[in-house]
N, CA, C and O atoms as a printed pandas DataFrame, in Angstrom:
     atom_number atom_name residue_name chain_id  residue_number  x_coord  y_coord  z_coord
0              1         N          UNK        A               1  128.497   97.192  127.625
1              2        CA          UNK        A               1  128.373   98.614  127.334
2              3         C          UNK        A               1  127.626   99.288  128.477
3              4         O          UNK        A               1  126.641   98.750  128.982
4              5         N          UNK        A               2  128.092  100.463  128.883
5              6        CA          UNK        A               2  127.452  101.187  129.979
6              7         C          UNK        A               2  126.069  101.672  129.556
7              8         O          UNK        A               2  125.833  101.989  128.391
8              9         N          UNK        A               3  125.167  101.722  130.525
9             10        CA          UNK        A               3  123.797  102.169  130.284
10            11         C          UNK        A               3  123.799  103.544  129.600
11            12         O          UNK        A               3  123.022  103.771  128.673
12            13         N          UNK        A               4  124.677  104.474  130.057
13            14        CA          UNK        A               4  124.710  105.820  129.476
14            15         C          UNK        A               4  125.038  105.764  127.985
15            16         O          UNK        A               4  124.536  106.570  127.202
16            17         N          UNK        A               5  125.883  104.811  127.600
17            18        CA          UNK        A               5  126.238  104.696  126.187
18            19         C          UNK        A               5  125.063  104.189  125.354
19            20         O          UNK        A               5  124.915  104.561  124.190
20            21         N          UNK        A               6  124.228  103.339  125.956
21            22        CA          UNK        A               6  123.088  102.793  125.224
22            23         C          UNK        A               6  121.962  103.805  125.081
23            24         O          UNK        A               6  121.379  103.950  124.007
24            25         N          UNK        A               7  121.657  104.508  126.177
25            26        CA          UNK        A               7  120.466  105.357  126.216
26            27         C          UNK        A               7  120.754  106.841  126.429
27            28         O          UNK        A               7  119.822  107.642  126.502
28            29         N          UNK        A               8  122.023  107.220  126.530
29            30        CA          UNK        A               8  122.322  108.622  126.806
30            31         C          UNK        A               8  121.884  108.978  128.221
31            32         O          UNK        A               8  121.778  108.107  129.084
32            33         N          UNK        A               9  121.633  110.257  128.453
33            34        CA          UNK        A               9  121.207  110.729  129.772
34            35         C          UNK        A               9  119.773  110.275  130.013
35            36         O          UNK        A               9  118.874  110.630  129.252
36            37         N          UNK        A              10  119.556  109.498  131.059
37            38        CA          UNK        A              10  118.221  108.955  131.327
38            39         C          UNK        A              10  117.211  110.045  131.669
39            40         O          UNK        A              10  116.004  109.815  131.587
40            41         N          UNK        A              11  117.690  111.232  132.051
41            42        CA          UNK        A              11  116.778  112.306  132.439
42            43         C          UNK        A              11  116.503  113.298  131.317
43            44         O          UNK        A              11  115.805  114.292  131.519
44            45         N          UNK        A              12  117.049  113.033  130.140
45            46        CA          UNK        A              12  116.878  113.991  129.035
46            47         C          UNK        A              12  116.094  113.375  127.881
47            48         O          UNK        A              12  116.160  112.173  127.625
48            49         N          UNK        A              13  115.357  114.235  127.201
49            50        CA          UNK        A              13  114.676  113.849  125.963
50            51         C          UNK        A              13  115.727  113.972  124.860
51            52         O          UNK        A              13  116.323  115.036  124.696
52            53         N          UNK        A              14  115.961  112.906  124.105
53            54        CA          UNK        A              14  116.996  112.939  123.070
54            55         C          UNK        A              14  116.638  113.916  121.952
55            56         O          UNK        A              14  117.411  114.819  121.633
56            57         N          UNK        A              15  115.461  113.725  121.364
57            58        CA          UNK        A              15  115.022  114.581  120.252
58            59         C          UNK        A              15  113.525  114.834  120.415
59            60         O          UNK        A              15  112.755  113.914  120.693
60            61         N          UNK        A              16  113.127  116.085  120.239
61            62        CA          UNK        A              16  111.706  116.424  120.238
62            63         C          UNK        A              16  111.483  117.286  119.001
63            64         O          UNK        A              16  112.113  118.333  118.848
64            65         N          UNK        A              17  110.598  116.851  118.127
65            66        CA          UNK        A              17  110.382  117.569  116.869
66            67         C          UNK        A              17  108.898  117.672  116.546
67            68         O          UNK        A              17  108.087  116.851  116.975
68            69         N          UNK        A              18  108.574  118.691  115.787
69            70        CA          UNK        A              18  107.207  118.848  115.293
70            71         C          UNK        A              18  107.197  118.405  113.833
71            72         O          UNK        A              18  108.083  118.765  113.058
72            73         N          UNK        A              19  106.187  117.623  113.469
73            74        CA          UNK        A              19  106.088  117.188  112.079
74            75         C          UNK        A              19  105.230  118.185  111.300
75            76         O          UNK        A              19  104.512  119.000  111.880
76            77         N          UNK        A              20  105.322  118.101  109.990
77            78        CA          UNK        A              20  104.509  118.977  109.128
78            79         C          UNK        A              20  103.025  118.638  109.243
79            80         O          UNK        A              20  102.161  119.452  108.917
80            81         N          UNK        A              21  102.749  117.432  109.710
81            82        CA          UNK        A              21  101.350  117.021  109.839
82            83         C          UNK        A              21  100.789  117.334  111.222
83            84         O          UNK        A              21   99.696  116.884  111.565
84            85         N          UNK        A              22  101.529  118.101  112.013
85            86        CA          UNK        A              22  101.002  118.570  113.288
86            87         C          UNK        A              22  101.087  117.585  114.436
87            88         O          UNK        A              22  100.232  117.577  115.322
88            89         N          UNK        A              23  102.117  116.753  114.419
89            90        CA          UNK        A              23  102.333  115.827  115.533
90            91         C          UNK        A              23  103.624  116.227  116.244
91            92         O          UNK        A              23  104.498  116.873  115.666
92            93         N          UNK        A              24  103.720  115.834  117.491
93            94        CA          UNK        A              24  104.964  115.998  118.224
94            95         C          UNK        A              24  105.618  114.625  118.282
95            96         O          UNK        A              24  105.003  113.661  118.738
96            97         N          UNK        A              25  106.860  114.531  117.825
97            98        CA          UNK        A              25  107.576  113.264  117.864
98            99         C          UNK        A              25  108.723  113.394  118.856
99           100         O          UNK        A              25  109.584  114.264  118.724
100          101         N          UNK        A              26  108.718  112.519  119.845
101          102        CA          UNK        A              26  109.823  112.443  120.792
102          103         C          UNK        A              26  110.602  111.187  120.435
103          104         O          UNK        A              26  110.039  110.093  120.394
104          105         N          UNK        A              27  111.893  111.342  120.177
105          106        CA          UNK        A              27  112.702  110.209  119.753
106          107         C          UNK        A              27  113.618  109.781  120.896
107          108         O          UNK        A              27  114.384  110.580  121.434
108          109         N          UNK        A              28  113.520  108.510  121.250
109          110        CA          UNK        A              28  114.398  107.923  122.255
110          111         C          UNK        A              28  115.430  107.115  121.473
111          112         O          UNK        A              28  115.102  106.107  120.848
112          113         N          UNK        A              29  116.665  107.565  121.517
113          114        CA          UNK        A              29  117.728  106.963  120.718
114          115         C          UNK        A              29  118.477  105.909  121.531
115          116         O          UNK        A              29  119.000  106.198  122.608
116          117         N          UNK        A              30  118.521  104.697  121.009
117          118        CA          UNK        A              30  119.275  103.608  121.644
118          119         C          UNK        A              30  120.501  103.333  120.785
119          120         O          UNK        A              30  120.380  103.095  119.583
120          121         N          UNK        A              31  121.665  103.364  121.390
121          122        CA          UNK        A              31  122.923  103.195  120.660
122          123         C          UNK        A              31  123.506  101.809  120.842
123          124         O          UNK        A              31  123.474  101.254  121.940
124          125         N          UNK        A              32  124.044  101.246  119.760
125          126        CA          UNK        A              32  124.719   99.963  119.861
126          127         C          UNK        A              32  123.755   98.823  120.127
127          128         O          UNK        A              32  122.545   98.957  119.943
128          129         N          UNK        A              33  124.312   97.693  120.565
129          130        CA          UNK        A              33  123.471   96.533  120.862
130          131         C          UNK        A              33  122.854   96.707  122.239
131          132         O          UNK        A              33  123.562   96.954  123.216
132          133         N          UNK        A              34  121.538   96.579  122.318
133          134        CA          UNK        A              34  120.838   96.719  123.597
134          135         C          UNK        A              34  120.629   95.321  124.165
135          136         O          UNK        A              34  119.834   94.536  123.648
136          137         N          UNK        A              35  121.355   95.026  125.237
137          138        CA          UNK        A              35  121.262   93.683  125.825
138          139         C          UNK        A              35  119.997   93.559  126.669
139          140         O          UNK        A              35  119.324   94.551  126.948
140          141         N          UNK        A              36  119.688   92.350  127.064
141          142        CA          UNK        A              36  118.439   92.100  127.776
142          143         C          UNK        A              36  118.591   92.033  129.286
143          144         O          UNK        A              36  117.697   91.534  129.969
144          145         N          UNK        A              37  119.701   92.522  129.825
145          146        CA          UNK        A              37  119.923   92.430  131.268
146          147         C          UNK        A              37  118.858   93.218  132.038
147          148         O          UNK        A              37  118.290   94.176  131.513
148          149         N          UNK        A              38  118.591   92.810  133.284
149          150        CA          UNK        A              38  117.609   93.537  134.093
150          151         C          UNK        A              38  117.949   95.027  134.211
151          152         O          UNK        A              38  117.048   95.866  134.202
152          153         N          UNK        A              39  119.233   95.362  134.321
153          154        CA          UNK        A              39  119.644   96.767  134.447
154          155         C          UNK        A              39  119.270   97.545  133.182
155          156         O          UNK        A              39  118.781   98.672  133.246
156          157         N          UNK        A              40  119.512   96.912  132.034
157          158        CA          UNK        A              40  119.192   97.563  130.765
158          159         C          UNK        A              40  117.686   97.734  130.621
159          160         O          UNK        A              40  117.215   98.789  130.197
160          161         N          UNK        A              41  116.934   96.704  130.971
161          162        CA          UNK        A              41  115.473   96.793  130.882
162          163         C          UNK        A              41  114.952   97.921  131.774
163          164         O          UNK        A              41  114.095   98.703  131.362
164          165         N          UNK        A              42  115.470   97.996  132.984
165          166        CA          UNK        A              42  115.034   99.038  133.924
166          167         C          UNK        A              42  115.389  100.418  133.375
167          168         O          UNK        A              42  114.575  101.339  133.444
168          169         N          UNK        A              43  116.601  100.568  132.830
169          170        CA          UNK        A              43  117.028  101.864  132.294
170          171         C          UNK        A              43  116.124  102.298  131.144
171          172         O          UNK        A              43  115.740  103.464  131.055
172          173         N          UNK        A              44  115.786  101.354  130.265
173          174        CA          UNK        A              44  114.912  101.674  129.136
174          175         C          UNK        A              44  113.534  102.111  129.633
175          176         O          UNK        A              44  112.986  103.103  129.152
176          177         N          UNK        A              45  112.977  101.379  130.584
177          178        CA          UNK        A              45  111.665  101.744  131.141
178          179         C          UNK        A              45  111.731  103.090  131.855
179          180         O          UNK        A              45  110.802  103.892  131.759
180          181         N          UNK        A              46  112.824  103.338  132.569
181          182        CA          UNK        A              46  112.988  104.629  133.257
182          183         C          UNK        A              46  113.020  105.773  132.251
183          184         O          UNK        A              46  112.421  106.827  132.468
184          185         N          UNK        A              47  113.728  105.547  131.145
185          186        CA          UNK        A              47  113.840  106.585  130.116
186          187         C          UNK        A              47  112.475  106.827  129.467
187          188         O          UNK        A              47  112.083  107.975  129.255
188          189         N          UNK        A              48  111.753  105.749  129.151
189          190        CA          UNK        A              48  110.408  105.887  128.583
190          191         C          UNK        A              48  109.513  106.653  129.561
191          192         O          UNK        A              48  108.761  107.543  129.163
192          193         N          UNK        A              49  109.604  106.299  130.829
193          194        CA          UNK        A              49  108.784  106.967  131.844
194          195         C          UNK        A              49  109.109  108.463  131.908
195          196         O          UNK        A              49  108.216  109.293  132.077
196          197         N          UNK        A              50  110.395  108.796  131.771
197          198        CA          UNK        A              50  110.789  110.202  131.751
198          199         C          UNK        A              50  110.137  110.953  130.599
199          200         O          UNK        A              50  109.682  112.085  130.764
200          201         N          UNK        A              51  110.094  110.320  129.435
201          202        CA          UNK        A              51  109.445  110.926  128.271
202          203         C          UNK        A              51  107.956  111.120  128.551
203          204         O          UNK        A              51  107.398  112.184  128.285
204          205         N          UNK        A              52  107.316  110.073  129.094
205          206        CA          UNK        A              52  105.883  110.153  129.365
206          207         C          UNK        A              52  105.580  111.237  130.392
207          208         O          UNK        A              52  104.620  111.993  130.241
208          209         N          UNK        A              53  106.401  111.310  131.438
209          210        CA          UNK        A              53  106.200  112.347  132.454
210          211         C          UNK        A              53  106.379  113.738  131.848
211          212         O          UNK        A              53  105.679  114.680  132.221
212          213         N          UNK        A              54  107.320  113.861  130.912
213          214        CA          UNK        A              54  107.548  115.145  130.252
214          215         C          UNK        A              54  106.288  115.616  129.522
215          216         O          UNK        A              54  105.995  116.812  129.494
216          217         N          UNK        A              55  105.543  114.676  128.932
217          218        CA          UNK        A              55  104.326  115.072  128.201
218          219         C          UNK        A              55  103.272  115.631  129.149
219          220         O          UNK        A              55  102.359  116.339  128.723
220          221         N          UNK        A              56  103.401  115.311  130.437
221          222        CA          UNK        A              56  102.439  115.794  131.422
222          223         C          UNK        A              56  102.864  117.128  132.031
223          224         O          UNK        A              56  102.101  117.747  132.773
224          225         N          UNK        A              57  104.085  117.570  131.718
225          226        CA          UNK        A              57  104.608  118.796  132.326
226          227         C          UNK        A              57  103.840  120.022  131.829
227          228         O          UNK        A              57  103.283  120.031  130.732
228          229         N          UNK        A              58  103.830  121.048  132.670
229          230        CA          UNK        A              58  103.132  122.293  132.350
230          231         C          UNK        A              58  103.693  122.905  131.059
231          232         O          UNK        A              58  102.951  123.365  130.191
232          233         N          UNK        A              59  105.014  122.893  130.965
233          234        CA          UNK        A              59  105.711  123.467  129.809
234          235         C          UNK        A              59  105.275  122.766  128.512
235          236         O          UNK        A              59  104.953  123.423  127.522
236          237         N          UNK        A              60  105.270  121.425  128.531
237          238        CA          UNK        A              60  104.886  120.644  127.351
238          239         C          UNK        A              60  103.418  120.888  127.025
239          240         O          UNK        A              60  103.065  121.093  125.863
240          241         N          UNK        A              61  102.565  120.867  128.040
241          242        CA          UNK        A              61  101.127  121.043  127.834
242          243         C          UNK        A              61  100.812  122.417  127.253
243          244         O          UNK        A              61   99.930  122.556  126.406
244          245         N          UNK        A              62  101.544  123.436  127.718
245          246        CA          UNK        A              62  101.329  124.797  127.240
246          247         C          UNK        A              62  101.663  124.879  125.742
247          248         O          UNK        A              62  100.952  125.516  124.966
248          249         N          UNK        A              63  102.748  124.225  125.366
249          250        CA          UNK        A              63  103.243  124.277  123.991
250          251         C          UNK        A              63  102.444  123.364  123.048
251          252         O          UNK        A              63  102.152  123.742  121.913
252          253         N          UNK        A              64  102.091  122.156  123.527
253          254        CA          UNK        A              64  101.566  121.119  122.620
254          255         C          UNK        A              64  100.209  120.552  123.017
255          256         O          UNK        A              64   99.839  119.471  122.558
256          257         N          UNK        A              65   99.474  121.246  123.844
257          258        CA          UNK        A              65   98.168  120.736  124.258
258          259         C          UNK        A              65   97.313  120.444  123.026
259          260         O          UNK        A              65   97.163  121.295  122.150
260          261         N          UNK        A              66   96.756  119.240  122.968
261          262        CA          UNK        A              66   95.896  118.866  121.851
262          263         C          UNK        A              66   96.639  118.281  120.655
263          264         O          UNK        A              66   96.000  117.809  119.714
264          265         N          UNK        A              67   97.987  118.299  120.667
265          266        CA          UNK        A              67   98.755  117.717  119.569
266          267         C          UNK        A              67   98.837  116.207  119.757
267          268         O          UNK        A              67   98.971  115.739  120.888
268          269         N          UNK        A              68   98.760  115.431  118.674
269          270        CA          UNK        A              68   99.067  114.003  118.798
270          271         C          UNK        A              68  100.563  113.845  119.127
271          272         O          UNK        A              68  101.412  114.511  118.532
272          273         N          UNK        A              69  100.867  112.961  120.075
273          274        CA          UNK        A              69  102.255  112.766  120.482
274          275         C          UNK        A              69  102.697  111.347  120.150
275          276         O          UNK        A              69  101.994  110.378  120.437
276          277         N          UNK        A              70  103.876  111.242  119.541
277          278        CA          UNK        A              70  104.451  109.942  119.190
278          279         C          UNK        A              70  105.762  109.783  119.941
279          280         O          UNK        A              70  106.606  110.679  119.937
280          281         N          UNK        A              71  105.923  108.641  120.583
281          282        CA          UNK        A              71  107.208  108.298  121.189
282          283         C          UNK        A              71  107.831  107.252  120.281
283          284         O          UNK        A              71  107.335  106.131  120.171
284          285         N          UNK        A              72  108.933  107.634  119.630
285          286        CA          UNK        A              72  109.596  106.727  118.700
286          287         C          UNK        A              72  110.888  106.224  119.340
287          288         O          UNK        A              72  111.819  106.992  119.583
288          289         N          UNK        A              73  110.923  104.922  119.605
289          290        CA          UNK        A              73  112.133  104.306  120.147
290          291         C          UNK        A              73  112.942  103.816  118.952
291          292         O          UNK        A              73  112.491  102.944  118.209
292          293         N          UNK        A              74  114.140  104.378  118.765
293          294        CA          UNK        A              74  114.952  103.994  117.617
294          295         C          UNK        A              74  116.141  103.158  118.071
295          296         O          UNK        A              74  116.905  103.556  118.951
296          297         N          UNK        A              75  116.278  102.004  117.456
297          298        CA          UNK        A              75  117.375  101.091  117.750
298          299         C          UNK        A              75  118.210  100.958  116.490
299          300         O          UNK        A              75  117.671  100.708  115.412
300          301         N          UNK        A              76  119.512  101.121  116.612
301          302        CA          UNK        A              76  120.389  101.027  115.452
302          303         C          UNK        A              76  120.396   99.632  114.851
303          304         O          UNK        A              76  120.506   99.461  113.636
304          305         N          UNK        A              77  120.277   98.634  115.725
305          306        CA          UNK        A              77  120.206   97.257  115.235
306          307         C          UNK        A              77  119.326   96.445  116.182
307          308         O          UNK        A              77  118.963   96.895  117.269
308          309         N          UNK        A              78  118.998   95.240  115.738
309          310        CA          UNK        A              78  118.073   94.410  116.492
310          311         C          UNK        A              78  118.602   94.155  117.907
311          312         O          UNK        A              78  119.723   93.677  118.079
312          313         N          UNK        A              79  117.790   94.478  118.914
313          314        CA          UNK        A              79  118.225   94.264  120.286
314          315         C          UNK        A              79  117.974   92.835  120.735
315          316         O          UNK        A              79  117.428   92.017  119.995
316          317         N          UNK        A              80  118.385   92.555  121.958
317          318        CA          UNK        A              80  118.099   91.263  122.590
318          319         C          UNK        A              80  116.586   91.016  122.559
319          320         O          UNK        A              80  115.793   91.950  122.685
320          321         N          UNK        A              81  116.201   89.759  122.392
321          322        CA          UNK        A              81  114.774   89.385  122.344
322          323         C          UNK        A              81  114.005   89.873  123.564
323          324         O          UNK        A              81  112.827   90.215  123.464
324          325         N          UNK        A              82  114.677   89.904  124.726
325          326        CA          UNK        A              82  113.987   90.347  125.950
326          327         C          UNK        A              82  113.604   91.824  125.858
327          328         O          UNK        A              82  112.611   92.246  126.450
328          329         N          UNK        A              83  114.384   92.605  125.123
329          330        CA          UNK        A              83  114.057   94.026  124.932
330          331         C          UNK        A              83  112.832   94.147  124.021
331          332         O          UNK        A              83  111.941   94.957  124.275
332          333         N          UNK        A              84  112.796   93.341  122.966
333          334        CA          UNK        A              84  111.618   93.344  122.084
334          335         C          UNK        A              84  110.374   92.915  122.846
335          336         O          UNK        A              84  109.301   93.494  122.673
336          337         N          UNK        A              85  110.519   91.898  123.690
337          338        CA          UNK        A              85  109.383   91.428  124.494
338          339         C          UNK        A              85  108.910   92.534  125.440
339          340         O          UNK        A              85  107.711   92.738  125.631
340          341         N          UNK        A              86  109.870   93.237  126.021
341          342        CA          UNK        A              86  109.547   94.342  126.934
342          343         C          UNK        A              86  108.809   95.458  126.182
343          344         O          UNK        A              86  107.786   95.960  126.647
344          345         N          UNK        A              87  109.339   95.833  125.024
345          346        CA          UNK        A              87  108.708   96.895  124.235
346          347         C          UNK        A              87  107.308   96.504  123.774
347          348         O          UNK        A              87  106.432   97.356  123.629
348          349         N          UNK        A              88  107.105   95.203  123.543
349          350        CA          UNK        A              88  105.784   94.741  123.076
350          351         C          UNK        A              88  104.711   94.957  124.140
351          352         O          UNK        A              88  103.520   94.972  123.829
352          353         N          UNK        A              89  105.130   95.123  125.393
353          354        CA          UNK        A              89  104.173   95.321  126.477
354          355         C          UNK        A              89  103.936   96.809  126.779
355          356         O          UNK        A              89  103.118   97.145  127.635
356          357         N          UNK        A              90  104.649   97.695  126.079
357          358        CA          UNK        A              90  104.595   99.128  126.394
358          359         C          UNK        A              90  103.472   99.942  125.738
359          360         O          UNK        A              90  103.085  100.968  126.297
360          361         N          UNK        A              91  102.927   99.536  124.576
361          362        CA          UNK        A              91  101.942  100.417  123.923
362          363         C          UNK        A              91  100.768  100.830  124.807
363          364         O          UNK        A              91  100.354  101.989  124.768
364          365         N          UNK        A              92  100.226   99.912  125.601
365          366        CA          UNK        A              92   99.071  100.251  126.442
366          367         C          UNK        A              92   99.472  101.259  127.521
367          368         O          UNK        A              92   98.736  102.203  127.810
368          369         N          UNK        A              93  100.662  101.040  128.115
369          370        CA          UNK        A              93  101.170  101.954  129.145
370          371         C          UNK        A              93  101.362  103.346  128.551
371          372         O          UNK        A              93  100.949  104.343  129.142
372          373         N          UNK        A              94  101.988  103.407  127.387
373          374        CA          UNK        A              94  102.257  104.673  126.707
374          375         C          UNK        A              94  100.934  105.343  126.325
375          376         O          UNK        A              94  100.802  106.563  126.419
376          377         N          UNK        A              95   99.958  104.540  125.895
377          378        CA          UNK        A              95   98.658  105.070  125.489
378          379         C          UNK        A              95   97.919  105.712  126.666
379          380         O          UNK        A              95   97.126  106.634  126.475
380          381         N          UNK        A              96   98.180  105.223  127.880
381          382        CA          UNK        A              96   97.576  105.828  129.072
382          383         C          UNK        A              96   97.942  107.310  129.190
383          384         O          UNK        A              96   97.223  108.086  129.819
384          385         N          UNK        A              97   99.061  107.692  128.583
385          386        CA          UNK        A              97   99.503  109.085  128.594
386          387         C          UNK        A              97   99.060  109.831  127.332
387          388         O          UNK        A              97   99.427  110.987  127.119
388          389         N          UNK        A              98   98.269  109.153  126.504
389          390        CA          UNK        A              98   97.817  109.758  125.258
390          391         C          UNK        A              98   98.905  109.808  124.205
391          392         O          UNK        A              98   98.885  110.658  123.315
392          393         N          UNK        A              99   99.862  108.884  124.313
393          394        CA          UNK        A              99  101.009  108.865  123.411
394          395         C          UNK        A              99  100.984  107.571  122.603
395          396         O          UNK        A              99  100.591  106.516  123.101
396          397         N          UNK        A             100  101.415  107.676  121.337
397          398        CA          UNK        A             100  101.505  106.498  120.475
398          399         C          UNK        A             100  102.957  106.039  120.445
399          400         O          UNK        A             100  103.863  106.856  120.278
400          401         N          UNK        A             101  103.183  104.747  120.603
401          402        CA          UNK        A             101  104.534  104.198  120.588
402          403         C          UNK        A             101  104.883  103.689  119.194
403          404         O          UNK        A             101  104.111  102.961  118.569
404          405         N          UNK        A             102  106.060  104.087  118.722
405          406        CA          UNK        A             102  106.593  103.542  117.467
406          407         C          UNK        A             102  107.979  102.978  117.764
407          408         O          UNK        A             102  108.734  103.536  118.560
408          409         N          UNK        A             103  108.296  101.871  117.114
409          410        CA          UNK        A             103  109.604  101.246  117.271
410          411         C          UNK        A             103  110.285  101.235  115.907
411          412         O          UNK        A             103  109.683  100.848  114.906
412          413         N          UNK        A             104  111.531  101.659  115.879
413          414        CA          UNK        A             104  112.297  101.649  114.643
414          415         C          UNK        A             104  113.589  100.871  114.880
415          416         O          UNK        A             104  114.309  101.122  115.846
416          417         N          UNK        A             105  113.870   99.930  113.994
417          418        CA          UNK        A             105  115.128   99.177  114.080
418          419         C          UNK        A             105  115.864   99.371  112.764
419          420         O          UNK        A             105  115.344   99.052  111.695
420          421         N          UNK        A             106  117.083   99.899  112.852
421          422        CA          UNK        A             106  117.879  100.128  111.642
422          423         C          UNK        A             106  117.192  101.040  110.645
423          424         O          UNK        A             106  117.331  100.862  109.435
424          425         N          UNK        A             107  116.449  102.018  111.151
425          426        CA          UNK        A             107  115.804  102.989  110.267
426          427         C          UNK        A             107  114.460  102.548  109.704
427          428         O          UNK        A             107  113.817  103.313  108.985
428          429         N          UNK        A             108  114.023  101.333  110.015
429          430        CA          UNK        A             108  112.729  100.848  109.513
430          431         C          UNK        A             108  111.761  100.686  110.669
431          432         O          UNK        A             108  112.098  100.124  111.712
432          433         N          UNK        A             109  110.550  101.191  110.465
433          434        CA          UNK        A             109  109.532  101.052  111.500
434          435         C          UNK        A             109  109.103   99.593  111.573
435          436         O          UNK        A             109  108.844   98.959  110.550
436          437         N          UNK        A             110  109.031   99.072  112.783
437          438        CA          UNK        A             110  108.614   97.684  112.969
438          439         C          UNK        A             110  107.392   97.632  113.884
439          440         O          UNK        A             110  107.187   98.502  114.730
440          441         N          UNK        A             111  106.609   96.616  113.694
441          442        CA          UNK        A             111  105.460   96.398  114.560
442          443         C          UNK        A             111  105.804   95.182  115.434
443          444         O          UNK        A             111  106.091   94.091  114.943
444          445         N          UNK        A             112  105.763   95.421  116.729
445          446        CA          UNK        A             112  106.058   94.318  117.647
446          447         C          UNK        A             112  104.716   93.834  118.179
447          448         O          UNK        A             112  103.964   94.599  118.784
448          449         N          UNK        A             113  104.429   92.583  117.953
449          450        CA          UNK        A             113  103.159   92.015  118.395
450          451         C          UNK        A             113  103.383   91.342  119.738
451          452         O          UNK        A             113  104.285   90.522  119.904
452          453         N          UNK        A             114  102.534   91.712  120.693
453          454        CA          UNK        A             114  102.651   91.089  122.011
454          455         C          UNK        A             114  102.242   89.631  121.905
455          456         O          UNK        A             114  101.210   89.312  121.313
456          457         N          UNK        A             115  103.052   88.738  122.480
457          458        CA          UNK        A             115  102.670   87.328  122.393
458          459         C          UNK        A             115  102.374   86.770  123.756
459          460         O          UNK        A             115  102.036   85.593  123.881
């Protein structure tokens, strides 16, 4: 499957929403089976980085300064183990931007423990 089919446009935020509890949720939508190839891993990290950089933008800061920000990576089904391993290493990186990482597989929030 082509990278664009898995992650959409790597330069775009898929979904950005405000919750009733005053958080900003950015949703990164992954379509189909996400394989563990180096190209796929790089594309996923690039997309995450794009989201993180967006939170630092003047436009985002003006609108949401002081809001808790959640980056929710949603996977339709369980991805390759290498993708889970990669995601397990992301919370600290994401936290450096003041963002909380959430992972959802098949509509259920999962906790990935770094091993």
